[in-house]
Backbone as CSV, one residue per row, in Angstrom:
resi,resn,N_x,N_y,N_z,CA_x,CA_y,CA_z,C_x,C_y,C_z
1,UNK,-17.426,17.209,-12.187,-16.111,17.737,-11.840,-15.976,19.156,-12.372
2,UNK,-15.485,20.046,-11.576,-15.276,21.416,-11.992,-14.276,21.464,-13.136
3,UNK,-14.454,22.376,-14.142,-13.488,22.479,-15.232,-12.117,22.913,-14.749
4,UNK,-12.024,23.443,-13.532,-10.728,23.853,-12.998,-9.999,22.705,-12.284
5,UNK,-10.645,21.528,-12.200,-10.061,20.408,-11.481,-9.725,19.265,-12.439
6,UNK,-8.720,18.493,-12.086,-8.372,17.315,-12.881,-8.054,16.168,-11.934
7,UNK,-8.103,14.962,-12.469,-7.820,13.779,-11.679,-6.349,13.428,-11.776
8,UNK,-5.713,13.256,-10.639,-4.329,12.798,-10.595,-4.310,11.317,-10.247
9,UNK,-3.506,10.536,-10.960,-3.343,9.124,-10.651,-1.861,8.856,-10.414
10,UNK,-1.538,8.397,-9.208,-0.175,8.002,-8.864,-0.140,6.488,-8.711
11,UNK,1.033,5.907,-8.898,1.146,4.456,-8.745,2.461,4.101,-8.075
12,UNK,2.564,2.836,-7.659,3.792,2.338,-7.067,3.808,2.360,-5.562
13,UNK,2.677,2.681,-4.935,2.633,2.805,-3.490,2.366,1.467,-2.817
14,UNK,2.902,1.291,-1.613,2.394,0.274,-0.721,1.115,0.795,-0.092
15,UNK,0.420,-0.057,0.651,-0.861,0.359,1.214,-0.725,1.537,2.178
16,UNK,0.320,1.536,2.992,0.496,2.618,3.960,0.648,3.953,3.245
17,UNK,1.471,3.994,2.209,1.661,5.230,1.462,0.421,5.596,0.659
18,UNK,-0.206,4.597,0.030,-1.373,4.877,-0.806,-2.509,5.475,0.011
19,UNK,-2.674,4.989,1.243,-3.744,5.487,2.109,-3.277,6.610,3.030
20,UNK,-2.004,6.990,2.918,-1.438,8.086,3.716,-1.627,7.865,5.205
21,UNK,-1.306,6.659,5.675,-1.401,6.343,7.094,-0.145,6.839,7.792
22,UNK,-0.329,7.553,8.895,0.789,8.146,9.619,0.769,7.730,11.084
23,UNK,1.885,7.943,11.752,1.963,7.702,13.186,0.861,8.497,13.892
24,UNK,0.159,7.845,14.806,-0.930,8.483,15.535,-2.305,8.223,14.943
25,UNK,-2.365,7.622,13.766,-3.654,7.393,13.124,-4.428,6.256,13.776
26,UNK,-5.737,6.416,13.806,-6.679,5.343,14.112,-7.449,5.097,12.819
27,UNK,-7.173,3.969,12.165,-7.720,3.669,10.840,-8.888,2.698,10.997
28,UNK,-10.070,3.134,10.607,-11.263,2.296,10.690,-11.641,1.807,9.298
29,UNK,-11.736,0.494,9.136,-12.084,-0.127,7.860,-13.556,-0.503,7.870
30,UNK,-14.291,-0.027,6.853,-15.713,-0.331,6.742,-15.994,-0.812,5.321
31,UNK,-17.254,-1.204,5.079,-17.595,-1.681,3.751,-17.451,-3.183,3.634
32,UNK,-17.045,-3.643,2.447,-17.007,-5.082,2.179,-15.925,-5.388,1.146
33,UNK,-15.510,-6.663,1.123,-14.599,-7.071,0.059,-13.147,-7.177,0.466
34,UNK,-12.875,-7.571,1.734,-11.491,-7.830,2.104,-10.961,-7.035,3.278
35,UNK,-11.823,-6.661,4.218,-11.357,-5.826,5.334,-10.290,-6.520,6.177
36,UNK,-10.459,-7.802,6.467,-9.468,-8.501,7.293,-8.120,-8.579,6.585
37,UNK,-8.140,-8.827,5.282,-6.900,-8.859,4.506,-6.209,-7.506,4.549
38,UNK,-6.972,-6.432,4.374,-6.396,-5.080,4.426,-5.886,-4.772,5.823
39,UNK,-6.635,-5.182,6.832,-6.234,-4.939,8.226,-4.821,-5.446,8.481
40,UNK,-4.578,-6.690,8.143,-3.273,-7.273,8.453,-2.189,-6.874,7.461
41,UNK,-2.569,-6.545,6.230,-1.580,-6.013,5.289,-1.089,-4.650,5.753
42,UNK,-2.010,-3.811,6.211,-1.625,-2.503,6.748,-0.755,-2.658,7.992
43,UNK,-1.167,-3.547,8.893,-0.393,-3.749,10.118,1.023,-4.204,9.802
44,UNK,1.165,-5.154,8.882,2.492,-5.665,8.527,3.361,-4.569,7.918
45,UNK,2.764,-3.731,7.066,3.517,-2.643,6.427,3.963,-1.620,7.459
46,UNK,3.098,-1.297,8.411,3.459,-0.343,9.458,4.571,-0.887,10.349
47,UNK,4.495,-2.168,10.673,5.538,-2.791,11.510,6.886,-2.755,10.796
48,UNK,6.872,-3.019,9.489,8.123,-2.962,8.714,8.742,-1.573,8.761
49,UNK,7.925,-0.560,8.958,8.410,0.818,9.022,8.823,1.223,10.434
50,UNK,8.802,0.266,11.360,9.269,0.524,12.712,8.235,1.088,13.650
51,UNK,6.968,1.050,13.266,5.908,1.559,14.124,5.241,0.416,14.882
52,UNK,4.771,0.692,16.089,4.016,-0.297,16.845,2.538,-0.186,16.457
53,UNK,1.870,-1.345,16.407,0.517,-1.393,15.848,-0.381,-2.279,16.703
54,UNK,-1.584,-1.797,16.972,-2.648,-2.631,17.521,-3.664,-2.871,16.412
55,UNK,-3.945,-4.140,16.127,-5.019,-4.520,15.208,-6.199,-4.981,16.045
56,UNK,-7.402,-4.538,15.686,-8.556,-4.899,16.488,-9.821,-4.785,15.646
57,UNK,-10.973,-4.899,16.309,-12.262,-4.788,15.639,-13.300,-4.319,16.647
58,UNK,-14.297,-3.590,16.162,-15.423,-3.208,17.008,-16.676,-3.966,16.587
59,UNK,-16.488,-5.010,15.798,-17.569,-5.879,15.355,-17.013,-7.291,15.242
60,UNK,-17.836,-8.250,14.901,-17.319,-9.607,14.691,-16.368,-9.608,13.506
61,UNK,-15.349,-10.451,13.566,-14.434,-10.583,12.444,-14.031,-12.042,12.281
62,UNK,-13.628,-12.380,11.059,-13.183,-13.726,10.763,-11.720,-13.882,11.138
63,UNK,-11.369,-15.051,11.623,-9.968,-15.342,11.890,-9.244,-15.484,10.565
64,UNK,-8.161,-14.738,10.337,-7.427,-14.846,9.077,-6.927,-16.274,8.850
65,UNK,-6.826,-16.639,7.577,-6.415,-18.008,7.247,-4.921,-18.218,7.400
66,UNK,-4.127,-17.158,7.277,-2.676,-17.294,7.394,-2.214,-16.782,8.758
67,UNK,-1.874,-17.698,9.656,-1.486,-17.294,11.009,-0.165,-16.529,11.025
68,UNK,0.619,-16.654,9.945,1.904,-15.949,9.897,1.735,-14.436,9.879
69,UNK,0.549,-13.951,9.451,0.360,-12.512,9.313,-0.335,-11.895,10.521
70,UNK,-0.677,-12.697,11.520,-1.480,-12.205,12.629,-0.585,-11.760,13.782
71,UNK,-0.624,-10.477,14.161,0.085,-10.074,15.380,-0.456,-10.860,16.578
72,UNK,0.384,-11.085,17.603,-0.031,-11.900,18.760,-1.358,-11.438,19.339
73,UNK,-2.223,-12.396,19.646,-3.575,-12.074,20.089,-3.672,-11.894,21.595
74,UNK,-4.510,-10.935,21.995,-4.860,-10.723,23.390,-6.381,-10.805,23.477
75,UNK,-6.881,-11.777,24.229,-8.322,-11.915,24.428,-8.706,-11.223,25.732
76,UNK,-9.401,-10.106,25.609,-9.724,-9.272,26.773,-10.470,-10.070,27.833
77,UNK,-11.395,-10.921,27.418,-12.221,-11.669,28.369,-11.410,-12.660,29.198
78,UNK,-10.204,-12.993,28.740,-9.384,-13.979,29.438,-8.285,-13.351,30.280
79,UNK,-8.220,-12.013,30.291,-7.118,-11.319,30.965,-7.597,-10.590,32.219
80,UNK,-6.823,-10.677,33.297,-7.116,-9.882,34.484,-6.774,-8.416,34.261
81,UNK,-5.697,-8.172,33.522,-5.284,-6.811,33.199,-4.883,-6.797,31.731
82,UNK,-5.874,-6.615,30.857,-5.613,-6.734,29.427,-4.703,-5.626,28.911
83,UNK,-4.773,-4.436,29.509,-3.904,-3.343,29.057,-2.436,-3.689,29.320
84,UNK,-2.139,-4.267,30.471,-0.765,-4.670,30.765,-0.295,-5.739,29.793
85,UNK,-1.191,-6.657,29.406,-0.821,-7.704,28.450,-0.541,-7.112,27.078
86,UNK,-1.354,-6.151,26.673,-1.118,-5.490,25.387,0.228,-4.773,25.404
87,UNK,0.525,-4.070,26.487,1.830,-3.395,26.604,2.973,-4.379,26.452
88,UNK,2.841,-5.540,27.082,3.901,-6.544,27.015,4.069,-7.075,25.597
89,UNK,2.962,-7.308,24.899,3.039,-7.791,23.508,3.690,-6.750,22.612
90,UNK,3.321,-5.488,22.809,3.904,-4.433,21.982,5.396,-4.283,22.245
91,UNK,5.790,-4.396,23.512,7.206,-4.269,23.854,8.026,-5.393,23.240
92,UNK,7.450,-6.591,23.203,8.205,-7.743,22.710,8.126,-7.917,21.192
93,UNK,6.920,-7.709,20.630,6.706,-8.010,19.215,6.470,-6.772,18.355
94,UNK,6.142,-5.648,18.963,5.825,-4.442,18.194,4.396,-4.395,17.707
95,UNK,3.609,-5.412,18.056,2.233,-5.452,17.574,1.403,-6.368,18.464
96,UNK,0.077,-6.190,18.362,-0.854,-7.055,19.090,-2.201,-6.983,18.409
97,UNK,-2.929,-8.105,18.448,-4.315,-8.136,17.999,-5.195,-8.224,19.239
98,UNK,-6.043,-7.231,19.436,-6.863,-7.164,20.651,-8.301,-7.534,20.291
99,UNK,-8.797,-8.608,20.905,-10.123,-9.156,20.619,-10.849,-9.378,21.939
100,UNK,-12.158,-9.219,21.963,-12.900,-9.459,23.192,-12.877,-10.939,23.571
101,UNK,-13.279,-11.799,22.630,-13.293,-13.230,22.900,-13.434,-14.002,21.599
102,UNK,-13.131,-15.297,21.673,-13.312,-16.173,20.523,-14.717,-16.778,20.586
103,UNK,-15.518,-16.541,19.542,-16.874,-17.075,19.495,-16.905,-18.486,18.937
104,UNK,-16.107,-18.712,17.888,-15.943,-20.024,17.279,-14.499,-20.134,16.846
105,UNK,-14.140,-21.282,16.311,-12.762,-21.455,15.849,-12.396,-20.437,14.772
106,UNK,-13.398,-20.010,14.000,-13.121,-19.104,12.880,-13.735,-17.720,13.048
107,UNK,-14.342,-17.446,14.218,-15.026,-16.167,14.388,-14.673,-15.536,15.722
108,UNK,-14.352,-14.236,15.667,-13.910,-13.502,16.846,-14.859,-12.356,17.142
109,UNK,-14.996,-12.033,18.424,-15.851,-10.920,18.847,-14.994,-9.696,19.126
110,UNK,-15.381,-8.563,18.559,-14.605,-7.341,18.719,-14.831,-6.662,20.058
111,UNK,-14.071,-5.616,20.289,-14.135,-4.858,21.532,-15.151,-3.728,21.406
112,UNK,-15.460,-3.094,22.519,-16.347,-1.930,22.504,-15.576,-0.714,21.959
113,UNK,-16.254,0.148,21.189,-15.569,1.324,20.641,-14.877,2.194,21.691
114,UNK,-15.412,2.234,22.931,-14.794,3.076,23.964,-13.412,2.572,24.367
115,UNK,-13.080,1.344,24.006,-11.775,0.795,24.362,-10.667,1.246,23.408
116,UNK,-11.043,1.920,22.313,-10.038,2.395,21.363,-9.166,3.478,21.982
117,UNK,-9.740,4.327,22.829,-8.983,5.441,23.400,-7.756,4.976,24.179
118,UNK,-7.875,4.017,25.121,-6.649,3.569,25.789,-5.676,2.867,24.844
119,UNK,-6.177,2.195,23.817,-5.289,1.498,22.896,-4.424,2.467,22.096
120,UNK,-5.000,3.587,21.692,-4.208,4.508,20.869,-3.099,5.183,21.668
121,UNK,-3.205,5.151,22.993,-2.121,5.692,23.808,-0.990,4.676,24.000
122,UNK,-1.236,3.417,23.616,-0.235,2.370,23.798,0.615,2.145,22.553
123,UNK,0.026,2.347,21.379,0.712,2.018,20.123,0.792,3.241,19.219
124,UNK,1.701,3.175,18.247,1.831,4.273,17.285,0.594,4.391,16.406
125,UNK,0.002,3.242,16.034,-1.183,3.228,15.175,-2.156,2.155,15.649
126,UNK,-3.433,2.415,15.441,-4.482,1.419,15.666,-5.205,1.222,14.340
127,UNK,-5.348,-0.029,13.921,-6.070,-0.360,12.695,-7.186,-1.325,13.073
128,UNK,-8.411,-1.030,12.658,-9.525,-1.854,13.115,-10.581,-2.057,12.045
129,UNK,-11.270,-3.181,12.170,-12.492,-3.419,11.408,-13.651,-2.830,12.203
130,UNK,-14.460,-2.004,11.541,-15.570,-1.354,12.223,-16.900,-1.665,11.550
131,UNK,-16.943,-2.766,10.807,-18.125,-3.098,10.030,-18.082,-4.579,9.693
132,UNK,-19.234,-5.197,9.564,-19.313,-6.592,9.156,-19.979,-6.711,7.804
133,UNK,-19.558,-7.702,7.003,-20.130,-7.844,5.660,-20.362,-9.295,5.255
134,UNK,-20.076,-10.241,6.161,-20.332,-11.663,5.906,-19.712,-12.146,4.593
135,UNK,-18.499,-11.664,4.318,-17.702,-12.094,3.171,-18.297,-11.689,1.826
136,UNK,-19.203,-10.716,1.829,-19.717,-10.194,0.567,-18.760,-9.135,0.033
137,UNK,-19.021,-8.662,-1.190,-18.116,-7.695,-1.824,-18.652,-6.279,-1.879
138,UNK,-19.917,-6.079,-1.504,-20.493,-4.738,-1.494,-21.453,-4.640,-0.318
139,UNK,-21.469,-3.482,0.309,-22.372,-3.250,1.427,-22.683,-1.771,1.537
140,UNK,-23.892,-1.474,2.021,-24.242,-0.155,2.542,-24.715,-0.378,3.974
141,UNK,-24.447,0.566,4.873,-24.725,0.307,6.293,-26.191,0.467,6.665
142,UNK,-26.622,-0.351,7.630,-27.918,-0.151,8.267,-27.827,1.054,9.208
143,UNK,-28.944,1.445,9.791,-28.966,2.658,10.624,-28.019,2.567,11.818
144,UNK,-27.794,1.362,12.354,-26.941,1.217,13.541,-25.473,0.959,13.179
145,UNK,-25.147,1.026,11.917,-23.777,0.743,11.467,-23.182,1.984,10.822
146,UNK,-21.841,2.004,10.639,-20.833,1.095,11.199,-20.517,1.441,12.651
147,UNK,-19.692,0.587,13.295,-19.308,0.797,14.695,-18.013,1.597,14.741
148,UNK,-18.101,2.846,14.290,-16.922,3.713,14.184,-16.615,4.390,15.511
149,UNK,-15.424,4.185,16.055,-15.051,4.945,17.255,-14.839,6.413,16.905
150,UNK,-15.155,7.278,17.849,-15.019,8.715,17.601,-13.568,9.125,17.433
151,UNK,-12.639,8.258,17.863,-11.205,8.567,17.716,-10.689,8.334,16.302
152,UNK,-11.525,7.824,15.406,-11.104,7.540,14.038,-10.519,8.786,13.384
153,UNK,-9.309,8.644,12.836,-8.693,9.734,12.081,-8.742,9.491,10.582
154,UNK,-8.877,8.201,10.180,-8.962,7.843,8.765,-9.973,6.718,8.616
155,UNK,-11.052,6.967,7.866,-12.054,5.943,7.565,-11.845,5.478,6.127
156,UNK,-11.752,4.164,5.952,-11.524,3.592,4.626,-12.704,2.686,4.283
157,UNK,-13.406,3.028,3.187,-14.528,2.217,2.720,-14.002,1.224,1.682
158,UNK,-14.229,-0.054,1.926,-13.799,-1.082,0.987,-14.939,-1.513,0.081
159,UNK,-14.577,-1.777,-1.166,-15.473,-2.398,-2.141,-14.669,-3.471,-2.870
160,UNK,-15.238,-4.670,-2.996,-14.607,-5.715,-3.796,-15.042,-5.570,-5.237
161,UNK,-14.110,-5.266,-6.132,-14.473,-4.989,-7.522,-15.023,-6.211,-8.249
162,UNK,-14.876,-7.392,-7.664,-15.456,-8.572,-8.298,-16.983,-8.529,-8.286
163,UNK,-17.580,-7.575,-7.553,-19.035,-7.460,-7.521,-19.578,-6.741,-8.755
164,UNK,-18.710,-6.003,-9.454,-19.160,-5.226,-10.609,-19.711,-6.158,-11.686
165,UNK,-20.889,-5.825,-12.209,-21.594,-6.580,-13.256,-22.247,-7.864,-12.742
166,UNK,-22.145,-8.127,-11.437,-22.863,-9.262,-10.864,-24.316,-8.856,-10.596
167,UNK,-25.099,-9.798,-10.097,-26.489,-9.511,-9.791,-26.630,-8.944,-8.381
168,UNK,-27.580,-8.063,-8.221,-27.903,-7.547,-6.895,-28.670,-8.623,-6.136
169,UNK,-27.928,-9.416,-5.372,-28.548,-10.470,-4.574,-27.716,-10.676,-3.319
170,UNK,-28.238,-11.492,-2.417,-27.578,-11.679,-1.125,-26.297,-12.495,-1.222
171,UNK,-26.033,-13.111,-2.362,-24.764,-13.815,-2.537,-23.600,-12.843,-2.724
172,UNK,-23.895,-11.669,-3.243,-22.852,-10.696,-3.557,-22.903,-9.441,-2.687
173,UNK,-24.076,-9.142,-2.117,-24.290,-7.863,-1.443,-24.807,-8.099,-0.028
174,UNK,-24.176,-7.429,0.938,-24.684,-7.441,2.311,-25.547,-6.196,2.518
175,UNK,-26.612,-6.338,3.286,-27.629,-5.301,3.444,-28.226,-4.953,2.072
176,UNK,-28.673,-5.994,1.371,-29.208,-5.821,0.017,-30.323,-4.796,-0.023
177,UNK,-31.196,-4.815,1.000,-32.330,-3.895,0.997,-31.876,-2.445,1.107
178,UNK,-30.748,-2.215,1.792,-30.230,-0.841,1.924,-29.602,-0.396,0.609
179,UNK,-28.813,-1.275,-0.001,-28.156,-0.937,-1.274,-29.188,-0.637,-2.356
180,UNK,-30.226,-1.460,-2.469,-31.235,-1.222,-3.508,-32.024,0.061,-3.233
181,UNK,-32.288,0.351,-1.961,-33.009,1.587,-1.639,-32.179,2.817,-1.993
182,UNK,-30.905,2.808,-1.627,-30.052,3.965,-1.890,-29.806,4.180,-3.382
183,UNK,-29.793,3.097,-4.144,-29.472,3.195,-5.572,-30.702,3.215,-6.469
184,UNK,-31.893,3.089,-5.875,-33.112,3.098,-6.673,-33.224,1.908,-7.592
185,UNK,-32.731,0.766,-7.151,-32.744,-0.442,-7.971,-33.604,-1.500,-7.285
186,UNK,-33.562,-2.714,-7.818,-34.328,-3.821,-7.261,-33.465,-5.078,-7.298
187,UNK,-33.713,-6.025,-6.383,-32.963,-7.285,-6.411,-33.026,-7.935,-7.787
188,UNK,-31.889,-8.505,-8.205,-31.808,-9.157,-9.498,-31.256,-8.285,-10.597
189,UNK,-31.249,-6.964,-10.377,-30.658,-6.071,-11.371,-29.133,-6.167,-11.310
190,UNK,-28.461,-5.479,-12.194,-27.000,-5.554,-12.298,-26.322,-4.576,-11.336
191,UNK,-25.201,-4.996,-10.775,-24.387,-4.099,-9.955,-23.555,-3.227,-10.901
192,UNK,-23.912,-1.976,-11.013,-23.217,-1.042,-11.898,-22.323,-0.113,-11.084
193,UNK,-21.546,0.695,-11.772,-20.712,1.688,-11.084,-21.581,2.649,-10.277
194,UNK,-22.760,3.011,-10.790,-23.649,3.909,-10.059,-24.142,3.260,-8.771
195,UNK,-24.481,1.979,-8.810,-24.935,1.275,-7.612,-23.856,1.329,-6.537
196,UNK,-22.607,1.039,-6.932,-21.497,1.065,-5.980,-21.292,2.471,-5.425
197,UNK,-21.310,3.468,-6.310,-21.109,4.851,-5.865,-22.211,5.287,-4.911
198,UNK,-23.451,4.911,-5.180,-24.555,5.263,-4.277,-24.368,4.616,-2.906
199,UNK,-23.957,3.333,-2.888,-23.751,2.640,-1.614,-22.675,3.327,-0.786
200,UNK,-21.613,3.775,-1.453,-20.507,4.419,-0.742,-20.865,5.842,-0.319
201,UNK,-21.316,6.642,-1.271,-21.503,8.077,-1.024,-22.720,8.336,-0.143
202,UNK,-23.837,7.694,-0.445,-25.047,7.906,0.350,-25.036,7.087,1.637
203,UNK,-24.377,5.925,1.588,-24.394,5.041,2.738,-23.348,5.355,3.784
204,UNK,-22.092,5.540,3.350,-21.002,5.632,4.320,-20.528,7.045,4.626
205,UNK,-20.451,7.910,3.641,-19.876,9.227,3.903,-20.583,9.973,5.031
206,UNK,-21.917,9.878,5.169,-22.566,10.610,6.269,-22.276,10.037,7.657
207,UNK,-21.679,8.854,7.742,-21.456,8.213,9.049,-20.115,8.565,9.673
208,UNK,-19.236,9.253,8.951,-17.879,9.462,9.445,-17.841,10.556,10.512
209,UNK,-17.001,10.361,11.540,-16.852,11.401,12.566,-16.371,12.716,11.951
210,UNK,-16.822,13.807,12.514,-16.431,15.114,11.999,-14.915,15.291,12.088
211,UNK,-14.329,15.726,10.982,-12.899,16.014,10.963,-12.015,14.855,10.545
212,UNK,-12.576,13.636,10.439,-11.707,12.512,10.059,-11.531,12.482,8.543
213,UNK,-10.360,12.048,8.099,-10.098,11.874,6.685,-10.813,10.611,6.207
214,UNK,-11.005,10.512,4.884,-11.601,9.286,4.364,-11.033,8.957,2.995
215,UNK,-11.144,7.680,2.644,-10.726,7.188,1.332,-11.584,5.982,0.997
216,UNK,-11.663,5.670,-0.281,-12.309,4.441,-0.747,-11.236,3.548,-1.330
217,UNK,-11.217,2.289,-0.899,-10.262,1.326,-1.435,-11.019,0.309,-2.275
218,UNK,-10.746,0.307,-3.582,-11.340,-0.648,-4.512,-10.430,-1.863,-4.567
219,UNK,-10.802,-2.888,-3.845,-9.984,-4.090,-3.713,-10.271,-5.063,-4.873
220,UNK,-9.396,-6.031,-5.013,-9.521,-7.057,-6.063,-9.466,-6.429,-7.451
221,UNK,-8.671,-5.356,-7.576,-8.509,-4.681,-8.865,-7.378,-5.354,-9.627
222,UNK,-7.648,-6.555,-10.128,-6.665,-7.281,-10.934,-6.452,-6.549,-12.250
223,UNK,-5.475,-7.008,-13.027,-5.087,-6.278,-14.236,-6.271,-5.986,-15.154
224,UNK,-7.161,-6.964,-15.335,-8.260,-6.749,-16.268,-9.377,-5.895,-15.674
225,UNK,-9.260,-5.526,-14.393,-10.247,-4.646,-13.771,-9.708,-3.226,-13.571
226,UNK,-8.508,-2.951,-14.011,-7.921,-1.635,-13.755,-8.710,-0.518,-14.432
227,UNK,-9.160,-0.763,-15.652,-9.944,0.250,-16.353,-11.243,0.557,-15.624
228,UNK,-11.910,-0.497,-15.151,-13.155,-0.307,-14.394,-12.884,0.435,-13.092
229,UNK,-11.764,0.119,-12.440,-11.421,0.789,-11.190,-11.197,2.282,-11.423
230,UNK,-10.525,2.619,-12.517,-10.282,4.038,-12.806,-11.582,4.771,-13.115
231,UNK,-12.463,4.153,-13.885,-13.748,4.800,-14.194,-14.573,5.001,-12.926
232,UNK,-14.643,3.970,-12.095,-15.395,4.083,-10.846,-14.753,5.119,-9.931
233,UNK,-13.427,5.142,-9.910,-12.721,6.127,-9.088,-13.074,7.544,-9.478
234,UNK,-13.147,7.816,-10.775,-13.512,9.164,-11.228,-14.939,9.519,-10.800
235,UNK,-15.833,8.543,-10.885,-17.206,8.784,-10.443,-17.251,9.117,-8.960
236,UNK,-16.534,8.362,-8.154,-16.525,8.596,-6.707,-15.939,9.962,-6.365
237,UNK,-14.872,10.346,-7.041,-14.272,11.660,-6.787,-15.238,12.781,-7.156
238,UNK,-15.934,12.635,-8.286,-16.913,13.656,-8.694,-18.029,13.795,-7.673
239,UNK,-18.294,12.711,-6.932,-19.424,12.713,-6.001,-19.005,12.986,-4.556
240,UNK,-17.779,13.435,-4.362,-17.406,13.926,-3.043,-16.427,13.089,-2.255
241,UNK,-15.980,11.950,-2.797,-14.950,11.154,-2.127,-13.615,11.875,-2.249
242,UNK,-12.851,11.913,-1.167,-11.594,12.672,-1.156,-10.472,11.959,-1.901
243,UNK,-10.440,10.631,-1.790,-9.317,9.870,-2.355,-9.794,8.460,-2.673
244,UNK,-9.325,7.912,-3.787,-9.640,6.538,-4.175,-8.333,5.790,-4.399
245,UNK,-8.228,4.618,-3.783,-7.065,3.743,-3.959,-7.571,2.438,-4.543
246,UNK,-6.818,1.865,-5.480,-7.216,0.555,-5.974,-6.001,-0.342,-6.199
247,UNK,-6.232,-1.637,-6.062,-5.184,-2.646,-6.169,-5.692,-3.940,-5.554
248,UNK,-4.753,-4.837,-5.234,-5.106,-6.130,-4.651,-4.453,-6.268,-3.284
249,UNK,-5.257,-6.216,-2.241,-4.731,-6.295,-0.876,-4.095,-7.639,-0.584
250,UNK,-4.508,-8.682,-1.292,-3.916,-9.998,-1.081,-2.507,-10.083,-1.649
251,UNK,-2.094,-9.071,-2.395,-0.734,-8.998,-2.959,-0.128,-7.651,-2.577
252,UNK,0.182,-7.468,-1.279,0.564,-6.136,-0.787,1.877,-5.608,-1.341
253,UNK,2.701,-6.477,-1.939,3.958,-5.983,-2.509,3.784,-5.504,-3.949
254,UNK,2.583,-5.699,-4.520,2.326,-5.238,-5.879,1.989,-3.750,-5.895
255,UNK,1.733,-3.249,-7.076,1.471,-1.825,-7.262,0.062,-1.462,-6.789
256,UNK,-0.051,-0.302,-6.163,-1.342,0.280,-5.836,-1.453,1.635,-6.529
257,UNK,-2.669,2.026,-6.820,-2.927,3.285,-7.509,-3.741,4.193,-6.602
258,UNK,-3.460,5.471,-6.658,-4.175,6.454,-5.853,-4.685,7.560,-6.756
259,UNK,-5.960,7.900,-6.611,-6.591,8.941,-7.410,-7.059,10.066,-6.504
260,UNK,-6.790,11.296,-6.929,-7.250,12.483,-6.217,-7.624,13.544,-7.226
261,UNK,-8.407,14.515,-6.785,-8.658,15.701,-7.594,-7.658,16.767,-7.202
262,UNK,-7.198,17.505,-8.205,-6.272,18.613,-7.903,-6.528,19.744,-8.881
263,UNK,-6.127,20.948,-8.474,-6.278,22.108,-9.336,-5.292,22.034,-10.479
264,UNK,-5.678,22.540,-11.613,-4.760,22.591,-12.759,-3.633,23.570,-12.491
């Protein structure tokens, strides 16, 4: 960190404010550790603010466990005119979840990235999952990932802080071979702050569309993990991340923290 720069930490934000989501944004969630939870928490917060929202995915996603939080679903494969159906859902409910098809009772298939463009003209905001992680808490992308639409205005990399100090294995890490290569480690070693920072900075930052904003969201930052979240946040900021947010997405009414670098 430059001696002329310091870290600012703000608190008390909801997710929309913490991530600075605005009308017109296309928010792409990548990484691991709670993307579906963040997707619907963001959608619910935006709806409360009077904005219309499309929730979707460009990859497979899990069906959320709480149906109360899911905007009405539109299955593209089952519709003769899916755009008209989405318009109707938005007019009536203010929100819609747009999915290609249901693969299993608990697994959904996402839409093609090219379909994001018509969706953003229908709603105030589009929030989507653009990466798969098989319920792990840390990931670095393979060469063909993530499935980021070029319309993305804000890319958010998720990390589940419960992975910190765990073992580098397939129980905790998706794309283990990529994470170990980027971090210069080997399976069975400890997941350290450096391992996480390497996965984020070397893995995800180069994949973002030119001109889009980005942030890292450290999820599952319970009270006893706040110190670790702040230390990791400082490391990420020193290594080129624009903004770090941490908190618990499963408790969206609780406090969230936002870290940035600013001039003295």
